[in-house]
N, C-alpha and C positions, 0 to 999 in steps of 0.2 A: 240765115234764111230759114223760115218756118214753112213747113208744108202742112196744110190743113186738109184732113180727110173728112168728108161729110157723107152722111148717108142719103143725102138728097139725090145723089146720082143714081142710086139703086131704086128701081121702080118697085111698087108694092107687089106686083105680080112676081117678079124675080125673087123678092124676099120670101114669099110664100113657097116658092119652088125650092129654094135653098133649105128652108126649115123642113119641108116634107122629105127631101132627099136625106138629110141628116137623121131624121127620125127613122126612116126605113133602114139606113145603114146601121143605126144603133140596134134596132130590132133583129136584124140579120146577125149582127155580132153577138148579141145575147143568145140567140138561138144556136149559133155555132158553138159558143162556149158551153151551153147546156148539154149539147150532144157530146162534146169532148169530155165533160165531167161524167156523164153517164157511162161512156165507153171506158174511161179510166177507172171508175168504180167497179165495173164488171170485170176488168182485167185484174185489179187488185184482189177482188173476191175469188176469182178463179185461181189466182196464184196461191192464195192462202189454203184453198181446198187441196190443191196439188201438193203443197208442202205437208199438209196433214196426212194425206194418203201415203206419201213417201216415208214419213216418220213411222206410220203404222207398219208399212212394208219392211222397213229396216228392223223394227222391233220384232216382227214375226220371223224374219230371217235369223235374228239372234236366238230366238227361242228354238227354232228348228235345228240350227247348228249346235246348240247346247244339248239338245236331245240326242243328236247324232254322235256327239262327242261322248256323252254318257254311255251310249251303247258300245262305242269303240273301247271305252275304258274298261268294260267288263271282260275284254279280251276273249270274247266268245263263250263266256260261261253259260249263256243261254242255249248253246248248241245242244246241251243234254236234254232240253225240253222239246227239241224239234224231233219229228218223226224221221226215220231213216229214208223215207221216200223223197225223191226229188220233185221239183215242180209243185211244191205245196206252198201256200201262202199263210202267214200268221199275222194277226194284229198284235202289237205290243202295247201294253198299258202298264201303268204303275199300280201297285196295290191300292193306294189312296191318292188319286190325281190331285186333290186339293192340297196335299202336303208335298207335292213334288217341287223340289228346289233345284235350281240349275246347279249342276256340278255334283249333286249327290249320287252316290252309287247305291242303287236299291236292287231289290229282287224284282225282276221284270216278270210280268204275267203275259204269257203268250196264249192267244186264242186262235184256233184254226179258222181260216176264212170259210164261212158257210154261205156267203152271198150278201150278208148284211154287214155294212161298214161299222166298225167299232171305233169310236173317237173319244177323245178327252177334251176337257175344257181347260184352256190356259188363258191367262190375263195378258192382253196386249193393250198397253196405254189405258188401263182402267176399264177395259171392256172384255167380257168373256168371249173367246173365240174357240173354234174347234181345231184340234190337232189330231192327225191320223198318222200312226207309225206302223209300217208294214215290213215284214221280213219275208223274203221269198227265197226258198231253197233252190239252189242251182246244182245240176249235175254236170260236171266238167268232162265226164266220160272216162276218167282215169281209174276209178275204184268201183265200177258198176253203177248201180242205180241208188246212190246214197247222197245225202246232202253234204257236199264237199265245200260249198261256198254259199254265202248268202248275199243277196242284194237288199240293202236296207234303204227304205224311202220314208222321209218324214215330210208331211205336208201340213202347213198351218195357214188357216184362213186369216186375213187381216182386214177385211171389210165386212160389215154386218149385212148390208143389203145386196151383196153380190157374191159371186163365187171366186173372187180373187184370192189366190193362195200363192204361197211360196213353197217350193219343193226342193229338198236337197236329197242327193243320192250318194251311196257308197257301196262298196263290195268288201266283204271280209271272208277270209278263208277259215275253214275249221282248224282250230289249233290241234297240233299233233301230240 
C-alpha cells in the first residue's frame, strides 16, 4: 500500500504563514546565538585579565617576601645604623636598586623618614613597579627608650594604573 502526500492540500495562504514563521524563528535563533557569543567572549576576556592580575600579584608577593627574607638574613646588622630613639621610621634601599638580586645579602641604606616616601623600582613580569621597604623602631619598655625591636614592612605595587600593592610584615628583635 502506497501513501501519497501531495501539497495540494495546503492552501497558498497557510504555506506563506509557515515560511514566515520559520524565518522569524531562524532570525530569533541567530540573534540569541549572537548574544550568547558576545557574552562568552566578554567572559573569556575578563577571565584572561583576572589571570594576568593574579600572576602579577603572585610575582609581586614573591619579590616582597624575598626582600623580607634578605633583611632577616642580615640578622639585624642594620641595627647599628638606627638611632637609639624609639618610634622612628626608616626607609630601606639598596645602594644600587637595579643590581638588587633576590637572595643577595648587601649593605642596606637606611634613610630616616622625613615625610617623603622613598621607593625603589623592581621588575614584575617585565614592567617596572615601585617597592617600599620600611623599618620602624619599637620600644618594648624593657630597656628605656631605645630601639629594641623593629617592625619591617615591604610593599610592592603590581598594577601600573592603580594603587594595588602586596604588603608583607615581620618583627625582629635587636640582637644581643
